[in-house]
C-alpha positions as CSV (number, residue, x, y, z in Angstrom):
1,M,-39.9,-29.7,-23.0
2,K,-38.9,-30.4,-19.4
3,L,-36.8,-27.8,-17.8
4,L,-33.5,-28.7,-16.3
5,K,-33.5,-28.4,-12.5
6,L,-30.2,-28.8,-10.6
7,V,-32.1,-28.4,-7.3
8,P,-35.3,-30.2,-6.8
9,D,-38.5,-28.4,-5.9
10,N,-39.3,-28.0,-2.2
11,T,-35.7,-28.6,-1.2
12,N,-35.4,-28.2,2.6
13,I,-31.8,-28.4,3.7
14,D,-30.9,-27.4,7.3
15,F,-27.9,-25.2,6.6
16,V,-28.0,-23.4,10.0
17,R,-27.5,-26.8,11.8
18,L,-24.0,-26.9,10.3
19,R,-23.0,-23.4,11.2
20,G,-20.7,-24.4,14.0
21,W,-18.7,-26.7,11.7
22,A,-18.8,-24.0,9.0
23,F,-17.5,-21.3,11.3
24,G,-14.7,-23.6,12.6
25,L,-13.7,-24.6,9.0
26,T,-13.8,-21.0,7.9
27,L,-11.6,-19.9,10.8
28,L,-9.2,-22.8,10.2
29,L,-8.9,-22.1,6.5
30,S,-8.4,-18.4,7.1
31,V,-5.6,-19.0,9.6
32,V,-3.9,-21.5,7.2
33,A,-4.2,-19.0,4.3
34,V,-2.7,-16.2,6.4
35,G,0.1,-18.5,7.5
36,L,0.9,-19.6,3.9
37,T,0.9,-16.0,2.7
38,F,3.4,-14.9,5.3
39,Y,5.5,-18.1,5.2
40,H,5.7,-18.6,1.4
41,G,4.9,-15.1,0.3
42,L,3.3,-14.3,-3.0
43,N,5.0,-14.7,-6.3
44,F,4.6,-11.1,-7.4
45,G,4.9,-10.5,-11.1
46,V,6.8,-7.8,-12.8
47,D,3.8,-5.5,-12.4
48,F,4.3,-5.4,-8.7
49,E,8.0,-6.2,-8.2
50,G,9.5,-4.3,-11.0
51,G,12.2,-5.6,-13.4
52,L,12.3,-7.4,-16.7
53,M,10.4,-10.6,-17.5
54,I,11.3,-12.7,-20.5
55,E,9.4,-15.8,-21.8
56,E,11.4,-18.3,-23.8
57,R,10.2,-21.5,-25.4
58,F,12.6,-24.5,-25.8
59,A,12.4,-27.6,-28.1
60,T,12.5,-29.9,-25.1
61,Q,12.3,-29.3,-21.3
62,P,15.6,-27.7,-20.4
63,P,17.7,-28.1,-17.2
64,I,16.8,-25.0,-15.2
65,D,20.2,-24.8,-13.6
66,Q,21.9,-24.7,-17.0
67,V,19.5,-22.0,-18.2
68,R,20.2,-19.9,-15.0
69,T,24.0,-20.3,-15.4
70,T,23.8,-19.3,-19.1
71,I,21.8,-16.2,-18.3
72,E,23.8,-15.0,-15.3
73,Q,27.0,-15.3,-17.4
74,Q,25.6,-12.4,-19.5
75,E,25.9,-10.1,-16.4
76,V,22.2,-9.1,-16.4
77,G,21.6,-9.9,-12.7
78,D,20.3,-12.9,-10.8
79,A,17.6,-14.8,-12.7
80,N,14.4,-16.1,-11.2
81,I,13.2,-18.9,-13.5
82,Q,9.9,-20.7,-13.4
83,P,8.5,-23.3,-15.8
84,I,5.2,-22.7,-17.5
85,G,2.8,-25.4,-18.7
86,D,4.6,-28.5,-19.7
87,G,8.0,-27.1,-18.8
88,T,9.2,-26.3,-22.3
89,T,8.4,-22.6,-21.7
90,L,10.2,-20.7,-19.1
91,S,9.4,-17.4,-17.4
92,I,12.7,-15.6,-16.7
93,R,12.6,-12.6,-14.3
94,L,15.5,-10.3,-14.1
95,P,16.1,-7.2,-11.9
96,V,15.8,-3.7,-13.3
97,Q,18.8,-3.1,-15.6
98,S,21.5,-0.6,-14.9
99,G,20.4,2.7,-16.2
100,G,16.7,1.6,-16.3
101,D,16.2,3.1,-19.8
102,E,14.8,1.3,-22.9
103,G,18.2,0.9,-24.4
104,A,19.6,-1.0,-21.4
105,T,16.5,-3.2,-21.4
106,N,16.7,-4.0,-25.1
107,A,20.4,-4.8,-24.8
108,A,19.7,-7.2,-21.9
109,V,16.9,-9.0,-23.8
110,K,19.1,-9.4,-26.9
111,K,22.0,-10.8,-24.8
112,V,19.8,-13.3,-23.1
113,E,18.0,-14.3,-26.4
114,A,21.3,-14.8,-28.2
115,A,22.9,-16.8,-25.3
116,L,20.0,-19.1,-24.9
117,A,19.7,-19.7,-28.7
118,A,23.4,-20.6,-28.8
119,R,23.3,-22.9,-25.7
120,F,19.9,-24.5,-26.5
121,P,19.3,-25.0,-30.2
122,G,15.6,-24.5,-31.1
123,A,15.0,-22.0,-28.3
124,T,12.5,-19.4,-29.3
125,F,12.0,-15.9,-27.8
126,L,8.3,-15.2,-27.1
127,R,7.9,-11.8,-25.4
128,Y,9.2,-9.6,-22.7
129,S,7.8,-6.9,-20.4
130,T,9.4,-4.4,-18.0
131,V,8.2,-2.2,-15.1
132,S,10.3,0.3,-13.2
133,G,10.5,0.0,-9.4
134,K,8.6,3.3,-8.9
135,V,5.7,2.2,-11.1
136,S,5.5,-1.2,-9.4
137,G,5.3,0.4,-6.0
138,E,2.4,2.6,-7.2
139,L,0.6,-0.4,-8.6
140,V,0.9,-2.3,-5.3
141,R,-0.5,0.7,-3.4
142,N,-3.3,1.3,-5.9
143,G,-4.3,-2.3,-6.1
144,A,-4.5,-2.6,-2.3
145,I,-6.5,0.6,-2.1
146,A,-8.9,-0.6,-4.7
147,I,-9.6,-3.9,-2.8
148,V,-10.0,-2.2,0.6
149,L,-12.3,0.5,-0.8
150,A,-14.4,-2.2,-2.6
151,I,-14.8,-4.1,0.7
152,L,-15.7,-1.1,2.8
153,G,-18.1,0.3,0.1
154,I,-19.9,-3.0,-0.2
155,G,-20.2,-3.3,3.6
156,L,-21.6,0.2,4.0
157,F,-24.1,-0.5,1.2
158,A,-25.3,-3.6,3.1
159,I,-25.6,-1.6,6.3
160,F,-27.7,1.2,4.8
161,R,-29.7,-1.2,2.5
162,F,-30.5,-3.7,5.3
163,E,-29.3,-3.7,8.9
164,W,-25.9,-3.4,10.5
165,Q,-25.7,-7.2,11.0
166,F,-26.0,-7.7,7.2
167,G,-23.1,-5.3,6.7
168,V,-20.8,-7.1,9.2
169,S,-21.6,-10.5,7.8
170,T,-21.0,-9.2,4.3
171,I,-17.5,-7.9,5.2
172,V,-16.6,-11.2,7.0
173,A,-17.6,-13.2,3.9
174,I,-15.6,-11.0,1.5
175,V,-12.5,-11.0,3.7
176,H,-12.8,-14.8,3.9
177,D,-13.0,-15.0,0.1
178,L,-10.0,-12.7,-0.2
179,L,-7.9,-14.7,2.3
180,M,-8.7,-17.9,0.5
181,T,-7.5,-16.4,-2.8
182,L,-4.2,-15.1,-1.2
183,G,-3.6,-18.5,0.4
184,F,-4.2,-20.3,-2.9
185,F,-1.6,-18.1,-4.7
186,A,0.9,-18.5,-1.8
187,L,0.5,-22.3,-2.0
188,T,0.6,-22.7,-5.8
189,Q,3.1,-19.8,-6.4
190,F,1.2,-18.7,-9.5
191,E,2.3,-15.3,-10.6
192,F,0.4,-12.6,-8.8
193,D,0.0,-9.6,-11.1
194,L,-2.6,-7.0,-12.1
195,N,-4.7,-9.7,-13.8
196,I,-5.1,-11.3,-10.4
197,V,-6.2,-8.0,-8.8
198,A,-8.9,-7.8,-11.5
199,A,-9.9,-11.4,-10.6
200,V,-10.1,-10.6,-6.9
201,L,-12.3,-7.6,-7.6
202,T,-14.5,-9.8,-9.8
203,I,-14.7,-12.4,-7.1
204,I,-15.8,-9.8,-4.6
205,G,-18.5,-8.6,-7.1
206,Y,-19.8,-12.1,-7.6
207,S,-19.8,-12.9,-3.9
208,I,-21.7,-9.8,-3.0
209,N,-24.2,-10.3,-5.8
210,D,-25.0,-13.8,-4.5
211,K,-25.1,-12.6,-0.9
212,I,-27.4,-9.6,-1.6
213,V,-30.0,-11.9,-3.2
214,I,-30.0,-14.2,-0.1
215,D,-30.1,-11.2,2.3
216,D,-33.0,-9.6,0.4
217,R,-34.9,-12.9,0.7
218,I,-34.1,-13.1,4.4
219,R,-35.4,-9.6,5.0
220,E,-38.6,-10.3,3.1
221,N,-39.3,-13.4,5.1
222,M,-38.5,-11.6,8.3
223,R,-41.4,-9.2,7.5
224,R,-43.7,-12.0,6.3
225,Y,-43.1,-14.4,9.2
226,R,-42.5,-12.2,12.2
227,K,-43.1,-14.9,14.7
228,M,-40.9,-17.5,13.0
229,D,-37.6,-18.5,14.6
230,M,-34.6,-16.8,13.0
231,R,-33.0,-20.2,12.2
232,E,-36.1,-21.3,10.3
233,I,-36.2,-18.0,8.4
234,I,-32.6,-18.3,7.3
235,N,-33.0,-21.9,6.2
236,L,-36.2,-21.0,4.3
237,S,-34.5,-18.1,2.6
238,V,-31.4,-19.9,1.6
239,N,-33.4,-22.9,0.3
240,E,-35.7,-20.6,-1.7
241,T,-32.7,-18.9,-3.5
242,L,-30.7,-22.1,-3.8
243,P,-31.8,-23.0,-7.3
244,R,-30.6,-19.6,-8.6
245,T,-27.3,-19.8,-6.6
246,V,-26.5,-23.3,-7.9
247,M,-27.5,-22.5,-11.5
248,T,-25.5,-19.3,-11.6
249,S,-22.4,-20.9,-10.1
250,V,-22.5,-23.9,-12.4
251,T,-22.9,-21.9,-15.6
252,I,-20.0,-19.6,-14.6
253,L,-17.8,-22.6,-13.7
254,L,-18.5,-24.2,-17.1
255,A,-17.3,-21.0,-18.9
256,L,-14.2,-20.8,-16.6
257,A,-13.4,-24.4,-17.1
258,A,-13.3,-23.9,-20.9
259,L,-11.1,-20.8,-20.3
260,L,-8.7,-22.8,-18.1
261,L,-8.3,-25.6,-20.6
262,L,-8.1,-23.5,-23.8
263,G,-7.0,-20.0,-22.6
264,G,-3.3,-20.8,-22.4
265,H,-0.8,-20.2,-19.5
266,V,-1.2,-16.4,-19.7
267,L,-4.8,-16.7,-18.3
268,R,-4.2,-19.7,-16.1
269,G,-3.7,-17.8,-12.9
270,F,-6.6,-15.5,-13.6
271,T,-8.9,-18.4,-14.4
272,A,-7.8,-20.5,-11.4
273,A,-8.4,-17.5,-9.1
274,M,-11.9,-17.0,-10.6
275,I,-12.8,-20.7,-10.2
276,L,-11.6,-20.7,-6.6
277,G,-13.5,-17.5,-5.9
278,I,-16.8,-18.8,-7.3
279,V,-16.6,-22.0,-5.2
280,V,-15.5,-20.2,-2.0
281,G,-17.9,-17.3,-2.5
282,T,-20.9,-19.7,-2.9
283,Y,-19.9,-21.5,0.3
284,S,-19.4,-18.3,2.3
285,S,-22.8,-16.9,1.1
286,I,-24.7,-20.0,2.1
287,Y,-22.9,-21.3,5.2
288,V,-21.0,-18.4,6.7
289,S,-22.6,-15.0,6.2
290,S,-26.2,-16.0,6.4
291,S,-25.8,-18.1,9.6
292,L,-23.6,-15.3,11.1
293,L,-26.7,-13.1,11.3
294,I,-28.0,-15.3,14.2
295,S,-24.7,-14.9,16.1
296,L,-24.9,-11.1,15.6
297,G,-28.4,-11.0,17.2
298,L,-30.6,-10.4,14.2
299,R,-34.3,-11.0,15.2
300,A,-37.3,-11.5,13.0
301,E,-39.5,-9.5,15.3
302,P,-38.3,-6.0,16.6
303,E,-38.7,-5.0,20.2
304,G,-42.3,-4.2,21.1
305,G,-43.7,-6.2,18.2
306,A,-43.8,-3.2,15.8
307,A,-43.2,-3.6,12.2
308,R,-39.7,-2.9,11.0
309,P,-39.3,0.4,9.1
310,G,-39.3,-0.1,5.4
311,R,-36.1,0.5,3.4
312,G,-35.3,0.5,-0.3
313,G,-38.8,1.2,-1.4
314,M,-40.4,-1.7,0.6
315,E,-42.6,0.2,3.1
316,N,-45.3,-2.4,3.3
317,A,-44.3,-5.0,5.9
318,E,-46.6,-7.6,4.3
319,R,-45.0,-7.3,0.9
320,V,-43.3,-10.4,-0.4
321,G,-40.8,-10.3,-3.3
322,P,-41.0,-12.6,-6.3
323,R,-39.7,-16.1,-5.8
324,N,-36.7,-17.4,-7.7
């Protein structure tokens, strides 16, 4: 049986040749993502903003202005309404209710449910969730701390595992992936909640996994071909790991595509973030972080022609790892 090969044998793509375009595109997309995040802002969910969130399904797509008027007549605060899916389901976000206790929340939910059922026959209450302002503030802080610590920890690991240039390029690639995700959510206004924080951390994990494999191959080839130009070493290393990178990305994307189509609107934001992260993470690992090593001055041969000291159990400079 013939094995499926998405990347032909002996592929030799000159990735480094495009590093100037890749750096320019990366910088442009990062600036746009930051601008979108500050201009549009993120559509924080109840997890981060606090308040009451109600989901209501209607028989047909309702006029949002009439829904908002009906809700605000119940004196439960200003309603932030967003359609979900085909528009027959609405996400209704209300501020923290007066008193902030469970009784006030249940009363507000019942008032909204009854008013919508009377105004729009066939309307069905789906679910509601609530988070206090204090808890939401703690979730924002803890989520930001988790992401920052993950980036710093991964960067330090790359510095101690390889060289400082690898650590810097790793942090640049991860920050780029994070900015792309934030810009995407600012543009689409998908709800940004704890599920998306989990998606961001997963994206960081995937991105670093792909990058560490490429970096390890670069270091092995630096020891094997000490006289080879750094551009050639990076191209060789990326091409050698390209079949693994492409196969891993494609199989993950197939699973995520099924989840996007069949997982429902609750998982749509999480799945969209994951798909974007896989694509952007693969791009940054191949075109950005690897080529950035040249700009940071990494050399295949150390000063004086001495062999580089071994790290991570690879003391023999002539040792070559298994090919993918």
